[in-house]
C-alpha positions in Angstrom: -37.3 246.5 -14.0 -35.9 244.1 -17.0 -37.9 243.1 -19.6 -37.7 239.2 -20.0 -37.5 239.3 -23.8 -37.2 235.3 -23.9 -40.7 235.4 -22.6 -42.3 238.1 -25.0 -40.6 235.7 -28.0 -42.2 232.7 -26.6 -45.9 234.4 -26.2 -45.3 235.9 -30.0 -44.5 232.4 -31.1 -47.5 230.8 -29.3 -49.6 233.6 -30.6 -48.7 232.9 -34.3 -49.0 228.9 -34.0 -52.4 229.5 -32.7 -53.0 231.9 -35.3 -51.6 229.2 -38.0 -53.6 226.6 -36.8 -57.4 228.3 -36.8 -55.8 229.3 -40.6 -55.2 225.5 -41.4 -58.2 224.3 -39.8 -60.6 226.7 -41.1 -58.9 226.5 -44.7 -59.4 222.7 -44.9 -62.8 222.9 -43.5 -64.2 225.7 -46.0 -62.2 223.6 -48.6 -64.0 220.5 -48.2 -67.3 222.4 -47.6 -67.2 223.9 -51.2 -66.2 220.9 -52.4 -69.2 219.3 -51.1 -71.9 222.2 -52.2 -70.1 222.2 -55.5 -70.6 218.3 -55.8 -74.1 218.7 -54.7 -75.1 221.0 -57.7 -73.3 219.7 -60.2 -76.1 217.8 -63.0 -77.0 214.7 -62.1 -76.5 213.2 -65.6 -72.7 213.8 -65.3 -70.8 210.8 -64.8 -68.8 210.1 -61.7 -65.4 210.2 -62.8 -66.3 214.1 -64.0 -67.6 214.6 -60.7 -64.9 213.4 -58.8 -61.9 215.3 -60.8 -64.0 218.9 -60.4 -64.1 217.2 -56.5 -60.3 216.9 -56.2 -59.4 220.0 -58.4 -61.3 222.4 -55.9 -59.7 220.3 -53.2 -56.3 220.6 -54.4 -57.0 224.5 -54.9 -58.3 225.0 -51.4 -55.0 223.2 -50.1 -52.8 225.3 -52.4 -54.3 228.6 -51.3 -54.1 227.3 -47.5 -50.4 226.8 -47.9 -49.5 230.2 -49.7 -51.7 232.1 -46.5 -49.2 229.9 -43.9 -46.4 231.0 -45.9 -47.0 234.3 -45.8 -47.8 234.2 -42.1 -44.0 232.4 -41.2 -42.8 235.5 -43.4 -40.4 233.1 -45.3 -38.6 234.6 -48.4 -39.5 232.1 -50.8 -36.7 232.4 -53.3 -33.7 230.2 -51.7 -36.6 227.5 -51.3 -37.3 227.9 -55.1 -33.6 227.5 -56.1 -33.3 224.7 -54.0 -36.5 223.1 -55.0 -35.3 223.5 -58.8 -32.1 221.7 -58.5 -34.1 218.9 -56.3 -37.1 218.3 -58.9 -34.3 218.2 -61.5 -32.9 215.0 -59.5 -36.5 213.8 -58.5 -37.5 214.0 -62.1 -34.7 211.8 -63.5 -35.4 209.4 -60.5 -38.7 209.4 -61.1 -39.5 208.9 -64.7 -42.0 206.0 -64.3 -44.2 208.1 -62.3 -44.3 211.1 -64.6 -44.7 208.2 -67.2 -48.0 207.5 -65.4 -49.2 210.9 -64.4 -49.1 211.3 -68.4 -51.0 208.2 -68.9 -53.1 209.3 -66.9 -54.3 212.3 -68.9 -55.0 210.4 -71.9 -57.3 207.7 -70.3 -59.3 210.9 -68.8 -59.2 212.7 -72.2 -60.0 209.2 -73.8 -63.0 208.1 -71.7 -62.7 204.5 -72.7 -64.1 203.9 -68.8 -65.4 205.5 -66.1 -65.6 204.8 -62.5 -68.2 202.2 -62.1 -67.7 200.3 -65.5 -66.5 196.9 -65.1 -63.3 196.5 -67.7 -60.9 193.4 -68.5 -57.5 194.3 -68.5 -55.2 191.0 -69.5 -56.3 188.4 -66.9 -58.1 190.8 -64.4 -61.6 191.9 -64.3 -63.7 194.0 -62.3 -65.3 197.2 -61.1 -63.1 200.5 -61.8 -63.2 201.8 -58.2 -60.9 204.9 -58.6 -59.6 206.5 -61.3 -56.1 208.3 -59.7 -52.7 210.6 -60.8 -50.5 207.4 -61.0 -53.0 204.5 -61.2 -56.4 203.3 -61.4 -58.1 200.8 -58.7 -60.4 198.0 -59.6 -62.6 196.0 -57.5 -62.5 192.7 -58.7 -65.8 190.4 -58.0 -64.5 188.6 -55.0 -64.0 192.0 -53.6 -60.4 192.3 -53.9 -58.8 196.0 -54.8 -55.9 196.1 -57.3 -53.9 198.7 -58.4 -53.2 199.3 -62.2 -50.1 201.8 -63.1 -51.6 204.3 -65.6 -48.8 203.5 -68.2 -50.0 199.8 -68.0 -53.3 200.3 -68.4 -52.9 203.0 -71.7 -50.1 200.1 -73.4 -52.6 196.9 -72.8 -55.6 195.7 -74.4 -58.5 196.9 -72.7 -62.2 195.5 -72.8 -64.8 197.7 -71.4 -67.5 194.8 -70.3 -70.3 197.7 -69.4 -70.0 200.7 -72.3 -73.0 199.6 -73.7 -76.4 199.1 -72.5 -76.7 195.9 -74.1 -74.4 192.8 -74.3 -74.5 189.5 -76.4 -74.1 186.3 -74.1 -72.2 183.5 -76.2 -73.2 179.9 -75.0 -71.1 177.1 -76.8 -73.2 174.0 -76.7 -72.3 170.2 -78.0 -74.7 167.4 -79.1 -74.0 164.3 -80.3 -73.6 163.5 -83.8 -76.8 161.2 -83.9 -78.9 164.3 -83.0 -81.3 166.0 -85.3 -79.7 169.4 -85.9 -82.7 171.1 -87.1 -84.6 169.9 -83.8 -81.8 171.3 -82.1 -82.3 174.7 -83.5 -85.5 174.9 -83.2 -85.3 173.9 -79.7 -82.5 176.8 -78.6 -84.5 179.4 -80.7 -87.7 178.3 -78.6 -85.6 179.0 -74.8 -83.9 182.3 -76.4 -87.5 183.8 -77.0 -89.5 182.6 -74.2 -87.1 183.6 -71.8 -88.5 187.1 -70.9 -84.5 188.7 -70.0 -83.6 187.8 -73.6 -84.1 190.2 -75.9 -86.4 190.1 -79.2 -84.1 192.8 -80.7 -81.4 192.1 -82.2 -82.1 188.6 -82.4 -80.4 185.4 -81.3 -78.0 184.1 -82.8 -77.5 180.0 -83.6 -74.3 179.2 -85.7 -73.3 175.2 -86.2 -69.2 176.1 -85.6 -67.3 172.8 -85.3 -67.4 168.8 -86.0 -66.1 168.4 -82.2 -64.3 165.4 -80.7 -67.1 164.0 -79.3 -70.1 166.1 -80.7 -71.2 169.0 -82.9 -70.5 172.4 -81.1 -73.0 174.7 -81.8 -72.8 178.6 -80.4 -76.1 180.2 -79.1 -75.9 184.6 -78.9 -78.9 185.9 -77.1 -78.8 190.0 -76.5 -79.3 190.8 -73.0 -79.2 193.9 -71.0 -75.9 194.4 -69.3 -77.9 194.6 -65.9 -79.2 191.2 -66.5 -76.3 189.3 -67.8 -75.6 186.9 -64.9 -79.3 186.2 -63.9 -79.8 185.0 -68.0 -76.9 183.2 -68.0 -77.8 181.1 -65.0 -81.4 180.6 -66.2 -80.7 179.8 -70.2 -78.1 177.5 -68.4 -80.6 175.6 -66.5 -83.3 175.9 -69.5 -80.9 174.2 -72.1 -80.3 171.6 -69.8 -83.9 170.6 -68.9 -85.0 171.2 -72.6 -82.5 168.6 -74.2 -83.5 165.8 -70.7 -87.2 166.6 -71.6 -86.2 166.0 -75.8 -83.9 163.1 -75.2 -81.0 165.1 -76.9 -77.4 163.9 -75.6 -75.1 166.4 -74.3 -71.9 164.2 -75.4 -68.7 163.9 -72.8 -65.2 163.1 -74.3 -64.9 159.7 -75.1 -62.1 157.3 -76.7 -62.5 154.3 -79.0 -59.3 151.8 -79.3 -59.1 149.7 -82.8 -56.3 147.3 -83.3 -56.6 147.6 -86.9 -59.0 146.7 -89.4 -58.3 143.0 -90.3 -57.9 142.4 -86.6 -60.0 141.0 -83.8 -61.2 143.4 -80.8 -59.1 143.9 -78.1 -59.7 141.5 -75.8 -60.7 142.6 -72.3 -60.0 140.5 -68.8 -61.8 141.2 -65.8 -60.1 139.7 -63.0 -62.2 139.3 -59.4 
């Protein structure tokens, strides 16, 4: 009786394939389970960024272990592969200097801790909430719900403003009043508005500064300290309160206007209206 070797090899190949698929499925499941359990036991006070980094380290480590087990099952000689990988890596390294720069910049960003996931940052003309900090880039979600990807190398070389780093921040409102108004009265009204608003902080005290003699009126800066979570709410309410108080007290908020003169010794410019 002749033995069919083709059937034997087919059966052996099928068995090995099934074993590899089982290793792959079980390995991935165990990796994600361990990452999930570790995430649950991490201290609550730890930042989302630190938790995300630990989670990804566990996942990448698990994937590498599964990959090595599969290589062992396949009985592949890794020496030629590593030799070829060295040559390919050299070529890829030369061709991907930008990616390497982004990776190195990413390590600097993580070590500096200038911002974390959930912070609101301003980078150039882009403002949004930090959505993700990845190996090559960071992703921010704008206030109109757009996702922007910013390479790490650009982030680390550009001026970055963290708007929510500290628990309180100052809200600056620029106001203009007509030259005829009593500045003492205007200052008392603004100070009263800032102190009576329940969401404005008493400490640090509100700041009122007469800034400039503008083209249409006197420019005044009102600086109010608020908790970062109440910033937008306070901004809207204070704007309404200023407008209402100025209307009640008859204080004029000027708008740009232009006066025309023909000269000191000449008559006013005549205006003719045709029907």
